[in-house]
MIRO-247900 format. One record per residue (C-alpha): x negated, y, z; residue number from 1; residue in three letters; chain. Coordinates in steps of 0.5 Angstrom, whole numbers, plus 500, padded with zeros to 3 digits. Layout:
// residues N
<xx: X	yy: Y	zz: Z	resi: NUM	resn: ALA	chain: A>
...
//
This chain:
// residues 356
<xx: 237	yy: 077	zz: 369	resi: 1	resn: MET	chain: A>
<xx: 236	yy: 069	zz: 371	resi: 2	resn: ALA	chain: A>
<xx: 238	yy: 065	zz: 365	resi: 3	resn: GLY	chain: A>
<xx: 236	yy: 070	zz: 360	resi: 4	resn: ALA	chain: A>
<xx: 234	yy: 068	zz: 353	resi: 5	resn: LEU	chain: A>
<xx: 230	yy: 073	zz: 350	resi: 6	resn: LEU	chain: A>
<xx: 226	yy: 073	zz: 343	resi: 7	resn: LEU	chain: A>
<xx: 224	yy: 080	zz: 342	resi: 8	resn: ALA	chain: A>
<xx: 222	yy: 082	zz: 335	resi: 9	resn: GLY	chain: A>
<xx: 224	yy: 076	zz: 330	resi: 10	resn: CYS	chain: A>
<xx: 227	yy: 080	zz: 325	resi: 11	resn: GLY	chain: A>
<xx: 230	yy: 076	zz: 319	resi: 12	resn: ALA	chain: A>
<xx: 228	yy: 070	zz: 321	resi: 13	resn: GLY	chain: A>
<xx: 232	yy: 070	zz: 328	resi: 14	resn: ALA	chain: A>
<xx: 238	yy: 072	zz: 325	resi: 15	resn: SER	chain: A>
<xx: 238	yy: 067	zz: 319	resi: 16	resn: GLN	chain: A>
<xx: 237	yy: 062	zz: 325	resi: 17	resn: ASP	chain: A>
<xx: 243	yy: 064	zz: 329	resi: 18	resn: ASP	chain: A>
<xx: 247	yy: 064	zz: 323	resi: 19	resn: ALA	chain: A>
<xx: 247	yy: 056	zz: 322	resi: 20	resn: ARG	chain: A>
<xx: 252	yy: 052	zz: 326	resi: 21	resn: PRO	chain: A>
<xx: 250	yy: 050	zz: 333	resi: 22	resn: THR	chain: A>
<xx: 252	yy: 043	zz: 334	resi: 23	resn: PRO	chain: A>
<xx: 253	yy: 041	zz: 341	resi: 24	resn: VAL	chain: A>
<xx: 246	yy: 040	zz: 345	resi: 25	resn: GLU	chain: A>
<xx: 245	yy: 035	zz: 350	resi: 26	resn: ALA	chain: A>
<xx: 241	yy: 038	zz: 356	resi: 27	resn: VAL	chain: A>
<xx: 234	yy: 036	zz: 357	resi: 28	resn: PRO	chain: A>
<xx: 231	yy: 032	zz: 363	resi: 29	resn: ASP	chain: A>
<xx: 227	yy: 037	zz: 366	resi: 30	resn: ILE	chain: A>
<xx: 224	yy: 038	zz: 373	resi: 31	resn: GLU	chain: A>
<xx: 226	yy: 045	zz: 374	resi: 32	resn: CYS	chain: A>
<xx: 223	yy: 050	zz: 379	resi: 33	resn: PRO	chain: A>
<xx: 229	yy: 054	zz: 382	resi: 34	resn: GLU	chain: A>
<xx: 227	yy: 060	zz: 379	resi: 35	resn: SER	chain: A>
<xx: 221	yy: 064	zz: 375	resi: 36	resn: GLY	chain: A>
<xx: 220	yy: 069	zz: 370	resi: 37	resn: LYS	chain: A>
<xx: 215	yy: 067	zz: 364	resi: 38	resn: VAL	chain: A>
<xx: 213	yy: 072	zz: 359	resi: 39	resn: ARG	chain: A>
<xx: 209	yy: 070	zz: 353	resi: 40	resn: GLY	chain: A>
<xx: 207	yy: 074	zz: 346	resi: 41	resn: SER	chain: A>
<xx: 203	yy: 072	zz: 340	resi: 42	resn: GLY	chain: A>
<xx: 204	yy: 068	zz: 334	resi: 43	resn: SER	chain: A>
<xx: 209	yy: 069	zz: 329	resi: 44	resn: SER	chain: A>
<xx: 208	yy: 062	zz: 326	resi: 45	resn: ALA	chain: A>
<xx: 211	yy: 059	zz: 332	resi: 46	resn: GLN	chain: A>
<xx: 217	yy: 063	zz: 333	resi: 47	resn: GLN	chain: A>
<xx: 222	yy: 059	zz: 330	resi: 48	resn: HIS	chain: A>
<xx: 219	yy: 053	zz: 335	resi: 49	resn: ALA	chain: A>
<xx: 219	yy: 057	zz: 341	resi: 50	resn: MET	chain: A>
<xx: 226	yy: 060	zz: 340	resi: 51	resn: LYS	chain: A>
<xx: 229	yy: 052	zz: 340	resi: 52	resn: ARG	chain: A>
<xx: 224	yy: 050	zz: 346	resi: 53	resn: TRP	chain: A>
<xx: 227	yy: 056	zz: 350	resi: 54	resn: MET	chain: A>
<xx: 234	yy: 055	zz: 348	resi: 55	resn: ARG	chain: A>
<xx: 233	yy: 047	zz: 350	resi: 56	resn: GLN	chain: A>
<xx: 229	yy: 049	zz: 356	resi: 57	resn: TYR	chain: A>
<xx: 234	yy: 053	zz: 359	resi: 58	resn: GLN	chain: A>
<xx: 240	yy: 048	zz: 358	resi: 59	resn: LEU	chain: A>
<xx: 237	yy: 045	zz: 364	resi: 60	resn: ALA	chain: A>
<xx: 233	yy: 050	zz: 367	resi: 61	resn: CYS	chain: A>
<xx: 238	yy: 056	zz: 368	resi: 62	resn: LYS	chain: A>
<xx: 234	yy: 059	zz: 374	resi: 63	resn: GLY	chain: A>
<xx: 228	yy: 061	zz: 369	resi: 64	resn: VAL	chain: A>
<xx: 228	yy: 067	zz: 365	resi: 65	resn: GLU	chain: A>
<xx: 224	yy: 066	zz: 359	resi: 66	resn: LEU	chain: A>
<xx: 221	yy: 071	zz: 354	resi: 67	resn: ALA	chain: A>
<xx: 217	yy: 071	zz: 347	resi: 68	resn: TYR	chain: A>
<xx: 215	yy: 076	zz: 343	resi: 69	resn: ASN	chain: A>
<xx: 212	yy: 074	zz: 336	resi: 70	resn: PRO	chain: A>
<xx: 208	yy: 080	zz: 335	resi: 71	resn: LEU	chain: A>
<xx: 202	yy: 076	zz: 332	resi: 72	resn: GLY	chain: A>
<xx: 196	yy: 072	zz: 334	resi: 73	resn: SER	chain: A>
<xx: 192	yy: 078	zz: 335	resi: 74	resn: GLY	chain: A>
<xx: 197	yy: 082	zz: 339	resi: 75	resn: ALA	chain: A>
<xx: 198	yy: 075	zz: 343	resi: 76	resn: GLY	chain: A>
<xx: 191	yy: 075	zz: 345	resi: 77	resn: VAL	chain: A>
<xx: 190	yy: 082	zz: 347	resi: 78	resn: ALA	chain: A>
<xx: 197	yy: 082	zz: 351	resi: 79	resn: GLN	chain: A>
<xx: 194	yy: 076	zz: 355	resi: 80	resn: PHE	chain: A>
<xx: 188	yy: 079	zz: 356	resi: 81	resn: GLN	chain: A>
<xx: 191	yy: 085	zz: 360	resi: 82	resn: ARG	chain: A>
<xx: 195	yy: 081	zz: 364	resi: 83	resn: GLY	chain: A>
<xx: 202	yy: 083	zz: 361	resi: 84	resn: ALA	chain: A>
<xx: 204	yy: 076	zz: 359	resi: 85	resn: THR	chain: A>
<xx: 203	yy: 069	zz: 363	resi: 86	resn: ALA	chain: A>
<xx: 201	yy: 066	zz: 356	resi: 87	resn: PHE	chain: A>
<xx: 199	yy: 068	zz: 349	resi: 88	resn: GLY	chain: A>
<xx: 201	yy: 064	zz: 342	resi: 89	resn: GLY	chain: A>
<xx: 195	yy: 064	zz: 337	resi: 90	resn: THR	chain: A>
<xx: 194	yy: 061	zz: 331	resi: 91	resn: ASP	chain: A>
<xx: 186	yy: 061	zz: 332	resi: 92	resn: GLN	chain: A>
<xx: 182	yy: 058	zz: 338	resi: 93	resn: ALA	chain: A>
<xx: 179	yy: 063	zz: 343	resi: 94	resn: LEU	chain: A>
<xx: 172	yy: 066	zz: 341	resi: 95	resn: THR	chain: A>
<xx: 167	yy: 066	zz: 347	resi: 96	resn: ASP	chain: A>
<xx: 168	yy: 073	zz: 347	resi: 97	resn: GLU	chain: A>
<xx: 176	yy: 072	zz: 348	resi: 98	resn: ASP	chain: A>
<xx: 174	yy: 067	zz: 354	resi: 99	resn: ARG	chain: A>
<xx: 169	yy: 072	zz: 357	resi: 100	resn: GLU	chain: A>
<xx: 174	yy: 078	zz: 357	resi: 101	resn: MET	chain: A>
<xx: 180	yy: 073	zz: 360	resi: 102	resn: SER	chain: A>
<xx: 176	yy: 072	zz: 367	resi: 103	resn: GLN	chain: A>
<xx: 179	yy: 079	zz: 369	resi: 104	resn: ASP	chain: A>
<xx: 186	yy: 076	zz: 369	resi: 105	resn: VAL	chain: A>
<xx: 184	yy: 069	zz: 371	resi: 106	resn: CYS	chain: A>
<xx: 181	yy: 070	zz: 378	resi: 107	resn: PRO	chain: A>
<xx: 176	yy: 064	zz: 379	resi: 108	resn: GLY	chain: A>
<xx: 177	yy: 061	zz: 372	resi: 109	resn: GLY	chain: A>
<xx: 178	yy: 063	zz: 364	resi: 110	resn: GLN	chain: A>
<xx: 183	yy: 062	zz: 358	resi: 111	resn: ALA	chain: A>
<xx: 184	yy: 056	zz: 355	resi: 112	resn: ILE	chain: A>
<xx: 187	yy: 053	zz: 348	resi: 113	resn: ASP	chain: A>
<xx: 193	yy: 048	zz: 349	resi: 114	resn: LEU	chain: A>
<xx: 195	yy: 046	zz: 342	resi: 115	resn: PRO	chain: A>
<xx: 202	yy: 046	zz: 342	resi: 116	resn: MET	chain: A>
<xx: 205	yy: 046	zz: 335	resi: 117	resn: VAL	chain: A>
<xx: 203	yy: 045	zz: 328	resi: 118	resn: GLY	chain: A>
<xx: 205	yy: 046	zz: 321	resi: 119	resn: GLY	chain: A>
<xx: 202	yy: 047	zz: 314	resi: 120	resn: PRO	chain: A>
<xx: 201	yy: 054	zz: 311	resi: 121	resn: VAL	chain: A>
<xx: 205	yy: 054	zz: 305	resi: 122	resn: ALA	chain: A>
<xx: 203	yy: 058	zz: 299	resi: 123	resn: ILE	chain: A>
<xx: 210	yy: 060	zz: 296	resi: 124	resn: GLY	chain: A>
<xx: 211	yy: 063	zz: 289	resi: 125	resn: TYR	chain: A>
<xx: 216	yy: 067	zz: 285	resi: 126	resn: ASN	chain: A>
<xx: 215	yy: 064	zz: 278	resi: 127	resn: LEU	chain: A>
<xx: 222	yy: 062	zz: 275	resi: 128	resn: PRO	chain: A>
<xx: 222	yy: 056	zz: 270	resi: 129	resn: GLY	chain: A>
<xx: 215	yy: 053	zz: 273	resi: 130	resn: VAL	chain: A>
<xx: 217	yy: 048	zz: 279	resi: 131	resn: PRO	chain: A>
<xx: 212	yy: 044	zz: 282	resi: 132	resn: GLY	chain: A>
<xx: 206	yy: 049	zz: 281	resi: 133	resn: LEU	chain: A>
<xx: 199	yy: 045	zz: 282	resi: 134	resn: VAL	chain: A>
<xx: 193	yy: 049	zz: 284	resi: 135	resn: LEU	chain: A>
<xx: 186	yy: 047	zz: 287	resi: 136	resn: ASP	chain: A>
<xx: 182	yy: 051	zz: 292	resi: 137	resn: ALA	chain: A>
<xx: 177	yy: 055	zz: 287	resi: 138	resn: PRO	chain: A>
<xx: 183	yy: 057	zz: 283	resi: 139	resn: THR	chain: A>
<xx: 187	yy: 059	zz: 290	resi: 140	resn: LEU	chain: A>
<xx: 181	yy: 063	zz: 292	resi: 141	resn: ALA	chain: A>
<xx: 180	yy: 067	zz: 285	resi: 142	resn: ARG	chain: A>
<xx: 188	yy: 068	zz: 285	resi: 143	resn: ILE	chain: A>
<xx: 188	yy: 071	zz: 292	resi: 144	resn: PHE	chain: A>
<xx: 181	yy: 075	zz: 290	resi: 145	resn: ASP	chain: A>
<xx: 184	yy: 078	zz: 284	resi: 146	resn: SER	chain: A>
<xx: 180	yy: 075	zz: 279	resi: 147	resn: ARG	chain: A>
<xx: 185	yy: 071	zz: 276	resi: 148	resn: ILE	chain: A>
<xx: 190	yy: 076	zz: 274	resi: 149	resn: THR	chain: A>
<xx: 195	yy: 073	zz: 270	resi: 150	resn: ARG	chain: A>
<xx: 199	yy: 067	zz: 270	resi: 151	resn: TRP	chain: A>
<xx: 197	yy: 064	zz: 264	resi: 152	resn: ASN	chain: A>
<xx: 190	yy: 064	zz: 265	resi: 153	resn: ASP	chain: A>
<xx: 186	yy: 058	zz: 263	resi: 154	resn: PRO	chain: A>
<xx: 184	yy: 055	zz: 270	resi: 155	resn: ALA	chain: A>
<xx: 192	yy: 055	zz: 272	resi: 156	resn: VAL	chain: A>
<xx: 194	yy: 052	zz: 265	resi: 157	resn: GLN	chain: A>
<xx: 189	yy: 046	zz: 266	resi: 158	resn: ARG	chain: A>
<xx: 192	yy: 044	zz: 273	resi: 159	resn: LEU	chain: A>
<xx: 199	yy: 045	zz: 270	resi: 160	resn: ASN	chain: A>
<xx: 198	yy: 042	zz: 263	resi: 161	resn: PRO	chain: A>
<xx: 205	yy: 041	zz: 262	resi: 162	resn: GLU	chain: A>
<xx: 208	yy: 047	zz: 264	resi: 163	resn: ALA	chain: A>
<xx: 210	yy: 053	zz: 260	resi: 164	resn: LYS	chain: A>
<xx: 206	yy: 059	zz: 264	resi: 165	resn: LEU	chain: A>
<xx: 209	yy: 066	zz: 263	resi: 166	resn: PRO	chain: A>
<xx: 204	yy: 071	zz: 261	resi: 167	resn: ASP	chain: A>
<xx: 206	yy: 075	zz: 267	resi: 168	resn: LEU	chain: A>
<xx: 201	yy: 079	zz: 272	resi: 169	resn: PRO	chain: A>
<xx: 199	yy: 075	zz: 278	resi: 170	resn: VAL	chain: A>
<xx: 202	yy: 079	zz: 285	resi: 171	resn: VAL	chain: A>
<xx: 198	yy: 076	zz: 291	resi: 172	resn: PRO	chain: A>
<xx: 201	yy: 078	zz: 297	resi: 173	resn: LEU	chain: A>
<xx: 197	yy: 078	zz: 304	resi: 174	resn: HIS	chain: A>
<xx: 198	yy: 080	zz: 311	resi: 175	resn: ARG	chain: A>
<xx: 197	yy: 087	zz: 313	resi: 176	resn: ALA	chain: A>
<xx: 196	yy: 085	zz: 321	resi: 177	resn: ASP	chain: A>
<xx: 191	yy: 081	zz: 324	resi: 178	resn: ASP	chain: A>
<xx: 194	yy: 074	zz: 324	resi: 179	resn: SER	chain: A>
<xx: 192	yy: 067	zz: 325	resi: 180	resn: GLY	chain: A>
<xx: 196	yy: 065	zz: 319	resi: 181	resn: THR	chain: A>
<xx: 191	yy: 069	zz: 315	resi: 182	resn: THR	chain: A>
<xx: 185	yy: 066	zz: 319	resi: 183	resn: GLN	chain: A>
<xx: 187	yy: 059	zz: 317	resi: 184	resn: ASN	chain: A>
<xx: 188	yy: 061	zz: 310	resi: 185	resn: LEU	chain: A>
<xx: 181	yy: 064	zz: 310	resi: 186	resn: ASN	chain: A>
<xx: 178	yy: 058	zz: 313	resi: 187	resn: ALA	chain: A>
<xx: 181	yy: 053	zz: 308	resi: 188	resn: TYR	chain: A>
<xx: 178	yy: 057	zz: 302	resi: 189	resn: LEU	chain: A>
<xx: 171	yy: 058	zz: 305	resi: 190	resn: LYS	chain: A>
<xx: 171	yy: 051	zz: 307	resi: 191	resn: GLY	chain: A>
<xx: 174	yy: 048	zz: 301	resi: 192	resn: ALA	chain: A>
<xx: 171	yy: 053	zz: 296	resi: 193	resn: ALA	chain: A>
<xx: 165	yy: 057	zz: 299	resi: 194	resn: ARG	chain: A>
<xx: 162	yy: 059	zz: 292	resi: 195	resn: GLU	chain: A>
<xx: 169	yy: 063	zz: 290	resi: 196	resn: PHE	chain: A>
<xx: 170	yy: 065	zz: 297	resi: 197	resn: TRP	chain: A>
<xx: 164	yy: 069	zz: 300	resi: 198	resn: PRO	chain: A>
<xx: 169	yy: 072	zz: 306	resi: 199	resn: TYR	chain: A>
<xx: 169	yy: 070	zz: 314	resi: 200	resn: PRO	chain: A>
<xx: 174	yy: 066	zz: 317	resi: 201	resn: ALA	chain: A>
<xx: 177	yy: 072	zz: 320	resi: 202	resn: ASP	chain: A>
<xx: 184	yy: 074	zz: 322	resi: 203	resn: LYS	chain: A>
<xx: 184	yy: 080	zz: 318	resi: 204	resn: LYS	chain: A>
<xx: 185	yy: 079	zz: 311	resi: 205	resn: TRP	chain: A>
<xx: 178	yy: 079	zz: 307	resi: 206	resn: GLN	chain: A>
<xx: 180	yy: 078	zz: 299	resi: 207	resn: GLY	chain: A>
<xx: 180	yy: 084	zz: 294	resi: 208	resn: GLN	chain: A>
<xx: 186	yy: 087	zz: 291	resi: 209	resn: GLY	chain: A>
<xx: 194	yy: 085	zz: 292	resi: 210	resn: GLY	chain: A>
<xx: 199	yy: 088	zz: 296	resi: 211	resn: GLN	chain: A>
<xx: 200	yy: 087	zz: 304	resi: 212	resn: SER	chain: A>
<xx: 206	yy: 086	zz: 309	resi: 213	resn: ALA	chain: A>
<xx: 206	yy: 085	zz: 316	resi: 214	resn: SER	chain: A>
<xx: 208	yy: 078	zz: 319	resi: 215	resn: GLY	chain: A>
<xx: 210	yy: 072	zz: 315	resi: 216	resn: SER	chain: A>
<xx: 217	yy: 074	zz: 315	resi: 217	resn: ASP	chain: A>
<xx: 216	yy: 080	zz: 311	resi: 218	resn: ALA	chain: A>
<xx: 211	yy: 077	zz: 306	resi: 219	resn: VAL	chain: A>
<xx: 216	yy: 071	zz: 305	resi: 220	resn: SER	chain: A>
<xx: 221	yy: 076	zz: 303	resi: 221	resn: LYS	chain: A>
<xx: 216	yy: 080	zz: 299	resi: 222	resn: ALA	chain: A>
<xx: 215	yy: 074	zz: 295	resi: 223	resn: VAL	chain: A>
<xx: 223	yy: 073	zz: 294	resi: 224	resn: THR	chain: A>
<xx: 223	yy: 080	zz: 291	resi: 225	resn: GLN	chain: A>
<xx: 217	yy: 080	zz: 286	resi: 226	resn: THR	chain: A>
<xx: 217	yy: 076	zz: 280	resi: 227	resn: GLU	chain: A>
<xx: 210	yy: 073	zz: 279	resi: 228	resn: GLY	chain: A>
<xx: 208	yy: 074	zz: 287	resi: 229	resn: ALA	chain: A>
<xx: 204	yy: 069	zz: 291	resi: 230	resn: ILE	chain: A>
<xx: 203	yy: 069	zz: 298	resi: 231	resn: GLY	chain: A>
<xx: 202	yy: 065	zz: 304	resi: 232	resn: TYR	chain: A>
<xx: 206	yy: 063	zz: 310	resi: 233	resn: PHE	chain: A>
<xx: 209	yy: 058	zz: 315	resi: 234	resn: GLU	chain: A>
<xx: 213	yy: 052	zz: 312	resi: 235	resn: LEU	chain: A>
<xx: 219	yy: 054	zz: 316	resi: 236	resn: SER	chain: A>
<xx: 220	yy: 061	zz: 312	resi: 237	resn: PHE	chain: A>
<xx: 219	yy: 058	zz: 305	resi: 238	resn: ALA	chain: A>
<xx: 225	yy: 053	zz: 307	resi: 239	resn: ALA	chain: A>
<xx: 229	yy: 059	zz: 310	resi: 240	resn: THR	chain: A>
<xx: 228	yy: 063	zz: 304	resi: 241	resn: ARG	chain: A>
<xx: 228	yy: 057	zz: 299	resi: 242	resn: LYS	chain: A>
<xx: 221	yy: 059	zz: 296	resi: 243	resn: ILE	chain: A>
<xx: 218	yy: 054	zz: 291	resi: 244	resn: ASP	chain: A>
<xx: 211	yy: 052	zz: 294	resi: 245	resn: THR	chain: A>
<xx: 205	yy: 050	zz: 291	resi: 246	resn: VAL	chain: A>
<xx: 202	yy: 043	zz: 291	resi: 247	resn: ARG	chain: A>
<xx: 195	yy: 043	zz: 293	resi: 248	resn: ILE	chain: A>
<xx: 190	yy: 039	zz: 288	resi: 249	resn: ALA	chain: A>
<xx: 185	yy: 036	zz: 294	resi: 250	resn: THR	chain: A>
<xx: 182	yy: 030	zz: 290	resi: 251	resn: GLY	chain: A>
<xx: 187	yy: 025	zz: 292	resi: 252	resn: ALA	chain: A>
<xx: 191	yy: 021	zz: 287	resi: 253	resn: ALA	chain: A>
<xx: 197	yy: 026	zz: 287	resi: 254	resn: GLU	chain: A>
<xx: 197	yy: 033	zz: 289	resi: 255	resn: PRO	chain: A>
<xx: 200	yy: 034	zz: 296	resi: 256	resn: VAL	chain: A>
<xx: 206	yy: 039	zz: 298	resi: 257	resn: ALA	chain: A>
<xx: 207	yy: 042	zz: 304	resi: 258	resn: PRO	chain: A>
<xx: 211	yy: 038	zz: 309	resi: 259	resn: SER	chain: A>
<xx: 211	yy: 036	zz: 316	resi: 260	resn: THR	chain: A>
<xx: 209	yy: 029	zz: 315	resi: 261	resn: LYS	chain: A>
<xx: 203	yy: 032	zz: 310	resi: 262	resn: SER	chain: A>
<xx: 201	yy: 037	zz: 316	resi: 263	resn: ALA	chain: A>
<xx: 201	yy: 032	zz: 321	resi: 264	resn: SER	chain: A>
<xx: 197	yy: 027	zz: 317	resi: 265	resn: ALA	chain: A>
<xx: 192	yy: 033	zz: 317	resi: 266	resn: GLY	chain: A>
<xx: 192	yy: 035	zz: 324	resi: 267	resn: ILE	chain: A>
<xx: 191	yy: 027	zz: 326	resi: 268	resn: ALA	chain: A>
<xx: 184	yy: 028	zz: 322	resi: 269	resn: ALA	chain: A>
<xx: 182	yy: 034	zz: 326	resi: 270	resn: ALA	chain: A>
<xx: 177	yy: 033	zz: 332	resi: 271	resn: GLU	chain: A>
<xx: 178	yy: 036	zz: 339	resi: 272	resn: VAL	chain: A>
<xx: 171	yy: 041	zz: 340	resi: 273	resn: VAL	chain: A>
<xx: 173	yy: 045	zz: 346	resi: 274	resn: GLY	chain: A>
<xx: 169	yy: 044	zz: 352	resi: 275	resn: ASN	chain: A>
<xx: 172	yy: 042	zz: 359	resi: 276	resn: GLY	chain: A>
<xx: 180	yy: 043	zz: 359	resi: 277	resn: LYS	chain: A>
<xx: 180	yy: 047	zz: 353	resi: 278	resn: ASP	chain: A>
<xx: 183	yy: 043	zz: 347	resi: 279	resn: LEU	chain: A>
<xx: 181	yy: 047	zz: 341	resi: 280	resn: ALA	chain: A>
<xx: 181	yy: 043	zz: 334	resi: 281	resn: LEU	chain: A>
<xx: 176	yy: 043	zz: 328	resi: 282	resn: LYS	chain: A>
<xx: 179	yy: 041	zz: 321	resi: 283	resn: PHE	chain: A>
<xx: 176	yy: 038	zz: 315	resi: 284	resn: ASP	chain: A>
<xx: 178	yy: 043	zz: 310	resi: 285	resn: TYR	chain: A>
<xx: 175	yy: 038	zz: 304	resi: 286	resn: LYS	chain: A>
<xx: 179	yy: 032	zz: 306	resi: 287	resn: THR	chain: A>
<xx: 182	yy: 028	zz: 300	resi: 288	resn: SER	chain: A>
<xx: 186	yy: 023	zz: 304	resi: 289	resn: ALA	chain: A>
<xx: 192	yy: 021	zz: 301	resi: 290	resn: GLU	chain: A>
<xx: 198	yy: 025	zz: 303	resi: 291	resn: GLY	chain: A>
<xx: 194	yy: 030	zz: 308	resi: 292	resn: ALA	chain: A>
<xx: 195	yy: 037	zz: 307	resi: 293	resn: TYR	chain: A>
<xx: 189	yy: 041	zz: 307	resi: 294	resn: PRO	chain: A>
<xx: 192	yy: 048	zz: 310	resi: 295	resn: ILE	chain: A>
<xx: 194	yy: 046	zz: 317	resi: 296	resn: VAL	chain: A>
<xx: 195	yy: 051	zz: 322	resi: 297	resn: LEU	chain: A>
<xx: 196	yy: 049	zz: 329	resi: 298	resn: VAL	chain: A>
<xx: 198	yy: 054	zz: 334	resi: 299	resn: THR	chain: A>
<xx: 195	yy: 054	zz: 341	resi: 300	resn: TYR	chain: A>
<xx: 198	yy: 057	zz: 348	resi: 301	resn: GLU	chain: A>
<xx: 193	yy: 060	zz: 352	resi: 302	resn: ILE	chain: A>
<xx: 193	yy: 060	zz: 359	resi: 303	resn: VAL	chain: A>
<xx: 189	yy: 061	zz: 365	resi: 304	resn: CYS	chain: A>
<xx: 186	yy: 054	zz: 367	resi: 305	resn: ASP	chain: A>
<xx: 185	yy: 057	zz: 374	resi: 306	resn: THR	chain: A>
<xx: 188	yy: 064	zz: 377	resi: 307	resn: GLY	chain: A>
<xx: 195	yy: 064	zz: 374	resi: 308	resn: ASN	chain: A>
<xx: 200	yy: 068	zz: 377	resi: 309	resn: ALA	chain: A>
<xx: 203	yy: 064	zz: 383	resi: 310	resn: PRO	chain: A>
<xx: 210	yy: 067	zz: 382	resi: 311	resn: GLU	chain: A>
<xx: 210	yy: 065	zz: 375	resi: 312	resn: SER	chain: A>
<xx: 206	yy: 058	zz: 375	resi: 313	resn: LEU	chain: A>
<xx: 211	yy: 053	zz: 377	resi: 314	resn: PRO	chain: A>
<xx: 216	yy: 055	zz: 371	resi: 315	resn: ALA	chain: A>
<xx: 210	yy: 056	zz: 366	resi: 316	resn: LEU	chain: A>
<xx: 208	yy: 049	zz: 368	resi: 317	resn: LYS	chain: A>
<xx: 215	yy: 046	zz: 367	resi: 318	resn: SER	chain: A>
<xx: 216	yy: 050	zz: 361	resi: 319	resn: PHE	chain: A>
<xx: 209	yy: 048	zz: 357	resi: 320	resn: LEU	chain: A>
<xx: 210	yy: 041	zz: 360	resi: 321	resn: ALA	chain: A>
<xx: 217	yy: 040	zz: 356	resi: 322	resn: TYR	chain: A>
<xx: 214	yy: 043	zz: 350	resi: 323	resn: THR	chain: A>
<xx: 208	yy: 038	zz: 350	resi: 324	resn: ALA	chain: A>
<xx: 213	yy: 033	zz: 352	resi: 325	resn: GLY	chain: A>
<xx: 216	yy: 027	zz: 347	resi: 326	resn: GLU	chain: A>
<xx: 223	yy: 031	zz: 347	resi: 327	resn: GLU	chain: A>
<xx: 220	yy: 038	zz: 346	resi: 328	resn: GLY	chain: A>
<xx: 215	yy: 035	zz: 340	resi: 329	resn: GLN	chain: A>
<xx: 220	yy: 031	zz: 337	resi: 330	resn: GLU	chain: A>
<xx: 225	yy: 037	zz: 335	resi: 331	resn: GLN	chain: A>
<xx: 220	yy: 040	zz: 331	resi: 332	resn: LEU	chain: A>
<xx: 221	yy: 036	zz: 324	resi: 333	resn: HIS	chain: A>
<xx: 228	yy: 038	zz: 324	resi: 334	resn: SER	chain: A>
<xx: 225	yy: 046	zz: 324	resi: 335	resn: ILE	chain: A>
<xx: 220	yy: 045	zz: 319	resi: 336	resn: HIS	chain: A>
<xx: 214	yy: 044	zz: 324	resi: 337	resn: TYR	chain: A>
<xx: 209	yy: 038	zz: 325	resi: 338	resn: ALA	chain: A>
<xx: 209	yy: 035	zz: 332	resi: 339	resn: PRO	chain: A>
<xx: 202	yy: 034	zz: 335	resi: 340	resn: LEU	chain: A>
<xx: 199	yy: 027	zz: 334	resi: 341	resn: PRO	chain: A>
<xx: 201	yy: 023	zz: 340	resi: 342	resn: ALA	chain: A>
<xx: 194	yy: 022	zz: 343	resi: 343	resn: SER	chain: A>
<xx: 193	yy: 030	zz: 343	resi: 344	resn: VAL	chain: A>
<xx: 200	yy: 031	zz: 346	resi: 345	resn: ALA	chain: A>
<xx: 198	yy: 027	zz: 352	resi: 346	resn: ALA	chain: A>
<xx: 191	yy: 031	zz: 353	resi: 347	resn: GLN	chain: A>
<xx: 195	yy: 037	zz: 353	resi: 348	resn: VAL	chain: A>
<xx: 200	yy: 034	zz: 358	resi: 349	resn: ARG	chain: A>
<xx: 194	yy: 032	zz: 362	resi: 350	resn: GLU	chain: A>
<xx: 191	yy: 039	zz: 362	resi: 351	resn: VAL	chain: A>
<xx: 198	yy: 043	zz: 364	resi: 352	resn: ILE	chain: A>
<xx: 199	yy: 038	zz: 370	resi: 353	resn: SER	chain: A>
<xx: 192	yy: 041	zz: 373	resi: 354	resn: THR	chain: A>
<xx: 193	yy: 049	zz: 372	resi: 355	resn: LEU	chain: A>
<xx: 193	yy: 053	zz: 378	resi: 356	resn: SER	chain: A>
//
């Protein structure tokens, strides 16, 4: 149905967003195709951003049908590779194997990474009476590997000398599904605390012990329901559920809290390392720059550089140009995401204009 706005599988996150009062919204200035159908799936990290973008886009482009199913990064890549979607959302840049497998659905081309939305991976915890908890990479690694098992452990107390830490079991929570959010935390722990985190930076959880749940929504919900719990998810989930978040001791003068501003500072320090039209980014996980949050997630939209389906290409380019544009990016702060640095956003828009 033309003009339909579908965001399948959002669960509690979507219903909470819908419950907020909706202000009168200005119609964006977008060059719209007459019609088109664009389906995407993948990263649950960007689901709230995608919902906002789709709603705003369709205020202007009523003849386009959009759908995004936040199944997780692994599923997003898999569905794109078998031609089920026009774009996939992933919180980890494509591997060489991923690009090779994409050639069947990208005749004459291959899949590329377009960074689109950023944000901090917040470490949320449920520890009544202990606001503003500070942890560093080695301590986080040992907590998530079940080697620190009680909250009054000396390593935690050393970082929080004024806190009255309870003699309470630590309940680490991780994603059960393959996840780009997991990959980003694995990459941070491996990059910043290699001697304490001997695991690869994979989408599959690597630490020992703990409990698991599928999706950021479920992990964040479990944290709220379990005293002593600690888990990881995008900042929007922590904000929605009012979950306390860890400040990271990075070596800067002050521990850094997760925020859209501190995440943008982390993204600005990243380096574009993709080849050709691929815009994959590389992060410095050991940064001690003032105000730079070190556990930063960037969601990429994966598309064909050449060989996109002709029936969806005009609408795909129009929608992605809007999300990467100034109007699409400037909305992100209000929903707890970090916009791309202006230089990176400009590169993304240039590549989108060349998709064929």
